[in-house]
C-alpha positions as CSV (number, residue, x, y, z in Angstrom):
1,M,-118.5,81.8,38.2
2,P,-117.5,78.5,36.4
3,L,-120.9,76.4,35.5
4,T,-121.1,72.7,35.6
5,M,-124.6,72.1,33.7
6,K,-126.1,74.8,31.3
7,E,-129.5,73.8,32.5
8,S,-128.7,75.6,35.8
9,Q,-128.8,79.0,34.1
10,F,-132.2,80.5,35.5
11,T,-134.4,82.7,33.6
12,G,-137.4,83.0,35.8
13,D,-138.1,85.9,38.3
14,V,-134.8,86.0,40.3
15,A,-136.5,87.4,43.5
16,A,-139.2,85.0,43.7
17,D,-136.8,82.1,43.2
18,I,-134.7,83.2,46.0
19,R,-137.8,84.1,48.4
20,E,-139.5,80.7,47.7
21,K,-136.5,78.2,47.9
22,Y,-134.5,79.8,50.5
23,G,-137.0,82.2,52.6
24,F,-134.7,85.3,52.0
25,D,-136.2,88.8,51.6
26,G,-133.5,90.8,52.9
27,D,-131.8,94.1,51.4
28,L,-129.0,91.9,49.4
29,L,-131.8,90.2,47.3
30,K,-133.1,93.7,46.3
31,H,-129.4,94.8,45.3
32,F,-128.8,91.7,43.3
33,A,-132.2,90.8,41.7
34,G,-132.6,94.5,41.1
35,N,-129.7,95.3,39.6
36,D,-129.6,97.3,36.6
37,G,-125.7,98.3,36.5
38,P,-122.8,96.2,35.4
39,V,-123.5,92.4,35.4
40,V,-123.4,90.6,39.0
41,W,-123.4,86.6,38.3
42,K,-124.0,84.6,41.6
43,W,-125.6,81.3,42.4
44,H,-129.1,82.3,43.9
45,H,-128.3,80.4,47.0
46,Y,-125.3,82.6,47.7
47,I,-127.6,85.3,48.6
48,P,-128.6,84.2,51.9
49,L,-125.4,82.9,53.0
50,Y,-123.8,86.4,52.2
51,D,-126.1,87.9,54.4
52,R,-125.7,85.4,57.1
53,Y,-122.0,85.8,57.3
54,F,-121.6,89.4,56.6
55,G,-124.5,90.8,57.6
56,R,-123.0,91.9,61.2
57,F,-120.7,94.3,59.0
58,R,-123.2,96.4,57.5
59,G,-123.1,100.0,58.2
60,T,-119.6,99.6,59.8
61,K,-116.0,100.6,58.6
62,V,-115.6,97.1,57.3
63,R,-112.6,96.5,55.1
64,F,-113.9,94.2,52.4
65,L,-111.6,92.5,49.8
66,E,-113.3,90.5,46.9
67,I,-110.8,88.5,44.7
68,G,-112.0,88.5,41.1
69,V,-113.7,92.0,39.9
70,F,-115.0,90.8,36.7
71,R,-117.3,93.6,35.5
72,G,-117.4,95.5,38.5
73,G,-121.1,95.0,39.2
74,S,-120.2,92.9,42.2
75,L,-118.5,95.7,44.0
76,Q,-121.2,97.8,43.3
77,M,-123.4,95.8,44.9
78,W,-121.4,95.2,48.1
79,R,-121.3,99.2,48.0
80,K,-125.0,99.2,48.5
81,Y,-124.9,96.5,51.0
82,F,-122.2,97.7,53.3
83,G,-122.8,101.2,53.1
84,P,-120.9,104.4,52.4
85,D,-118.1,103.9,55.4
86,A,-117.1,100.6,54.3
87,Q,-113.7,100.4,52.6
88,I,-114.4,98.0,49.6
89,C,-111.4,96.8,47.4
90,G,-111.4,94.1,44.4
91,I,-108.4,92.6,42.8
92,D,-108.2,90.8,39.2
93,I,-105.3,90.0,36.9
94,D,-107.1,91.5,34.1
95,P,-105.6,95.1,33.7
96,Q,-109.0,96.1,32.2
97,C,-110.4,96.2,35.5
98,A,-108.3,99.1,36.2
99,A,-110.9,101.2,34.6
100,L,-112.9,100.4,37.5
101,D,-111.2,101.8,40.2
102,G,-113.2,104.6,42.3
103,Q,-116.5,103.3,41.1
104,A,-117.7,101.4,44.1
105,G,-114.3,101.2,45.6
106,K,-110.7,100.3,45.1
107,V,-109.4,98.1,42.4
108,R,-106.0,96.8,42.2
109,I,-104.5,94.5,39.4
110,G,-102.4,91.7,40.3
111,S,-102.6,88.0,40.9
112,Q,-104.0,86.1,43.8
113,D,-100.8,83.8,43.4
114,D,-98.6,86.6,44.1
115,P,-97.9,87.1,48.1
116,E,-96.3,90.4,47.9
117,F,-99.1,91.8,46.0
118,L,-101.6,90.4,48.4
119,R,-100.0,91.7,51.3
120,S,-99.7,95.3,49.7
121,V,-103.3,95.5,49.0
122,V,-104.0,94.5,52.7
123,E,-101.9,97.0,53.8
124,E,-103.1,99.7,51.6
125,L,-106.8,99.1,53.2
126,G,-105.1,99.2,57.0
127,G,-106.1,95.6,57.4
128,V,-109.1,93.3,56.2
129,D,-112.0,92.3,58.1
130,V,-114.0,90.4,55.2
131,I,-112.7,88.5,52.4
132,L,-114.4,86.7,49.4
133,D,-112.5,84.6,47.0
134,D,-114.4,84.5,43.6
135,G,-111.0,84.6,41.8
136,S,-109.3,82.0,39.8
137,H,-111.1,79.2,41.4
138,V,-107.7,77.1,41.0
139,M,-107.1,74.5,43.6
140,K,-103.3,75.6,44.4
141,H,-104.6,79.4,44.2
142,L,-107.2,78.8,46.8
143,K,-105.0,77.1,49.3
144,A,-102.2,79.4,48.7
145,T,-104.2,82.6,48.9
146,L,-105.8,81.3,52.0
147,S,-102.3,80.8,53.7
148,V,-101.3,84.3,53.0
149,L,-104.5,86.2,53.7
150,F,-106.1,84.5,56.7
151,P,-103.2,85.2,59.2
152,L,-103.8,89.3,57.9
153,L,-107.6,89.0,58.7
154,S,-108.6,90.6,61.8
155,D,-109.7,88.9,64.8
156,G,-113.3,88.3,64.3
157,G,-113.0,88.5,60.8
158,V,-115.0,86.1,57.8
159,Y,-112.9,84.6,54.9
160,M,-115.1,83.1,52.2
161,V,-114.2,80.9,49.2
162,E,-116.9,80.4,46.8
163,D,-117.4,78.4,43.7
164,L,-116.1,75.4,45.1
165,H,-117.6,72.9,42.5
166,T,-114.8,73.4,40.7
167,A,-112.9,71.4,43.3
168,Y,-114.5,68.4,41.2
169,Q,-113.2,69.8,37.8
170,S,-110.0,69.2,36.4
171,P,-109.5,72.5,34.3
172,F,-109.1,74.3,37.9
173,G,-106.9,71.1,39.4
174,G,-109.8,69.8,41.0
175,G,-111.1,66.2,41.1
176,T,-111.7,63.4,43.8
177,G,-108.1,63.0,45.1
178,N,-105.9,65.0,47.5
179,E,-105.6,68.2,45.7
180,N,-109.4,68.8,45.9
181,F,-109.9,71.9,48.3
182,F,-112.4,70.0,50.5
183,H,-109.7,67.4,51.3
184,H,-107.5,70.6,52.3
185,V,-110.8,71.6,54.5
186,R,-110.8,68.5,56.0
187,K,-107.4,68.6,57.2
188,L,-107.8,72.2,58.7
189,T,-110.6,70.7,60.5
190,D,-108.3,68.0,61.7
191,D,-106.0,70.9,62.8
192,M,-108.9,72.4,64.8
193,H,-109.2,69.4,66.7
194,H,-105.6,68.9,67.5
195,W,-106.5,68.5,71.2
196,Y,-107.7,65.0,70.6
197,H,-105.5,63.3,68.5
198,S,-101.7,62.7,67.9
199,M,-101.9,63.3,64.0
200,P,-99.2,65.9,63.1
201,T,-100.7,69.4,62.4
202,Y,-101.1,70.0,58.5
203,V,-101.2,74.0,58.7
204,P,-99.8,74.8,62.0
205,E,-99.6,78.6,61.5
206,L,-103.6,78.3,61.3
207,Q,-104.6,76.4,64.1
208,E,-104.0,78.9,66.7
209,M,-106.5,81.7,64.6
210,L,-108.9,79.3,63.1
211,T,-112.2,79.1,65.4
212,G,-114.8,77.8,63.0
213,I,-115.3,76.3,59.4
214,H,-118.8,76.2,57.6
215,V,-119.1,74.4,54.5
216,H,-122.1,74.7,52.1
217,D,-123.0,73.9,48.5
218,S,-120.0,75.3,46.6
219,I,-119.0,77.7,49.5
220,A,-116.7,77.5,52.7
221,V,-116.2,80.1,55.3
222,F,-113.5,80.4,57.7
223,E,-113.7,82.3,61.0
224,K,-110.8,84.1,62.7
225,G,-110.4,84.3,66.4
226,R,-108.2,83.6,69.4
227,V,-108.2,79.9,70.0
228,Y,-108.4,78.7,73.6
229,Q,-107.8,74.9,74.8
230,P,-111.3,73.4,75.6
231,V,-112.3,73.0,79.0
232,H,-115.4,71.2,80.3
233,S,-117.2,71.5,83.7
234,K,-120.1,69.4,85.5
235,V,-122.3,72.0,87.0
236,G,-125.4,71.0,89.3
237,L,-126.4,68.7,91.6
């Protein structure tokens, strides 16, 4: 979780802060704020957003992939949240993370910038339903990983990229120019609306499967499904 301001580090009652600011008091809040295991490091406004987009997968055999393992605390949080039937896997480039394999799920060592590695992990899982990119936060990695993994996502699946404040930070290849990930999001939005304009398609391989894009502070969410040409009707007198 790259930080931009030291003063954003919160030292008070985590659960109370999330309840008061965001009106959220679900199970995920308890798993996060009550964590007494390995460190879980998250911005507070992420917690209700996770529940908003991931909640429908709870208690199912969801295949969940998290890019970026850190100390393993996040994987343990997801295990508690999704339940015992979930297939949970984390990937990281740090070989020390291999020691966490089998604790809350699978851990595989490799780079999110390696398409063959990514495909091998999804194949091992037997597919993937939810992807959370909390990895390098490097602009070129974010785009490359999305292009590889989104087509492998199941229909109805969700792909979330977090910590996108890095889109404005030069160490991650960000800034206000065309390499900013939000510029990529805008182009994908244009692709979704290709029915209505004559501009060339930016990522044609995604336009027939990308059904929704949601942008929040530092988070972008992409939804996958079958895309139909829009039609309209006049109904009534």
